[in-house]
C-alpha positions in Angstrom: -3.9 -85.6 -15.5 -4.7 -83.3 -12.6 -7.6 -81.0 -13.1 -7.8 -79.2 -9.8 -5.3 -77.0 -8.1 -5.7 -76.5 -4.3 -3.8 -73.9 -2.4 -2.5 -75.7 0.6 -0.4 -74.7 3.6 1.6 -77.7 4.8 2.4 -77.7 8.5 5.1 -80.1 9.7 7.8 -80.6 12.3 10.7 -79.0 10.5 13.3 -80.7 12.6 12.0 -84.3 12.3 9.6 -84.5 9.3 11.0 -82.4 6.5 11.4 -85.6 4.5 7.6 -86.2 4.7 6.8 -82.7 3.6 9.2 -83.2 0.6 7.5 -86.5 -0.2 4.0 -84.9 -0.2 5.1 -82.1 -2.5 6.9 -84.6 -4.7 3.8 -86.8 -4.9 1.7 -83.9 -6.0 4.0 -83.4 -9.0 3.8 -87.0 -10.2 1.9 -87.2 -13.6 -0.3 -90.0 -12.3 -1.4 -88.1 -9.2 -5.0 -87.1 -9.4 -4.3 -83.7 -7.8 -1.9 -80.9 -7.7 -1.4 -78.1 -5.1 0.5 -75.0 -4.5 2.8 -75.4 -1.4 2.5 -72.3 0.7 4.6 -73.6 3.6 7.2 -71.4 5.3 10.6 -72.5 4.0 12.7 -70.5 6.5 12.0 -69.3 10.1 12.2 -65.5 10.5 11.4 -63.2 13.4 8.0 -62.5 11.8 7.2 -66.1 10.8 3.9 -66.2 12.7 2.5 -63.1 10.9 3.8 -64.6 7.6 2.1 -67.9 8.4 -1.1 -66.2 9.2 -1.1 -64.3 5.9 -0.3 -67.5 4.0 -2.9 -69.6 5.9 -5.6 -66.9 5.2 -4.9 -67.3 1.5 -5.2 -71.1 1.5 -8.2 -73.4 1.4 -6.6 -76.0 3.6 -3.9 -76.7 6.0 -2.4 -80.2 5.9 -0.8 -81.1 9.1 1.8 -83.9 8.7 1.9 -85.8 12.0 5.1 -87.6 13.0 6.6 -89.0 16.1 7.6 -85.7 17.6 4.8 -83.4 16.3 3.3 -83.0 19.8 6.5 -81.1 20.8 6.7 -78.9 17.7 5.7 -75.4 18.8 5.5 -74.1 15.3 3.0 -76.7 14.2 0.8 -76.0 17.3 1.0 -72.3 16.4 0.0 -72.9 12.7 -3.0 -75.1 13.8 -4.1 -72.3 16.2 -3.8 -69.8 13.4 -5.9 -72.0 11.1 -8.6 -72.3 13.7 -8.6 -68.5 14.3 -8.9 -67.9 10.6 -11.5 -70.6 10.0 -9.3 -72.5 7.6 -9.9 -76.3 7.7 -7.0 -78.4 8.7 -6.4 -82.1 8.0 -4.2 -84.3 10.2 -2.2 -86.7 8.0 -0.4 -89.7 9.6 3.2 -89.3 8.4 4.9 -92.4 9.8 3.7 -96.0 9.4 5.8 -97.2 12.4 5.9 -95.8 15.9 3.6 -93.7 17.9 2.5 -90.8 15.7 1.5 -87.8 17.8 -1.0 -85.1 17.2 0.0 -81.5 17.5 -1.0 -79.6 20.7 -4.3 -77.8 20.2 -6.0 -80.8 18.5 -8.3 -83.3 20.0 -8.2 -87.1 19.8 -12.0 -87.0 20.0 -12.7 -84.4 17.2 -9.7 -84.3 15.0 -9.2 -87.6 13.1 -5.7 -88.7 12.2 -6.0 -89.9 8.6 -3.8 -92.5 6.9 -1.5 -91.3 4.1 -3.4 -92.9 1.2 -4.3 -91.7 -2.3 -8.0 -91.7 -1.7 -7.5 -89.5 1.4 -5.3 -87.1 -0.5 -7.7 -86.9 -3.4 -10.6 -86.0 -1.0 -8.7 -83.4 1.0 -7.4 -81.5 -1.9 -11.0 -80.8 -3.1 -11.7 -78.6 -0.1 -12.8 -75.2 -1.2 -12.7 -71.9 0.6 
């Protein structure tokens, strides 16, 4: 049974990786999952989405960035990572696809920002981040 609730903003390439975001949210609801979190992602793009994203990211303890094959071209993901950096909210790059060349979002470093495999142990650790 989950004992900890982490407020998490999930950043992902809406056009290519929505299935991965849904999978992560679904996993968090499974009874055998050792964690649960509140999904504060933006569900719909609006003219003020960046301001909305900033407000939501400020209220979260962590930004999980799901990295897929096209993430390096997703302007929204790059903007959300930039906002997280500006606000001092930690972000965690999660490898979303097992096959193919998974790409990091713009604004992250292959030297400093580790791309973590999607494993239970990794998910358990990242959801314990406090703010």
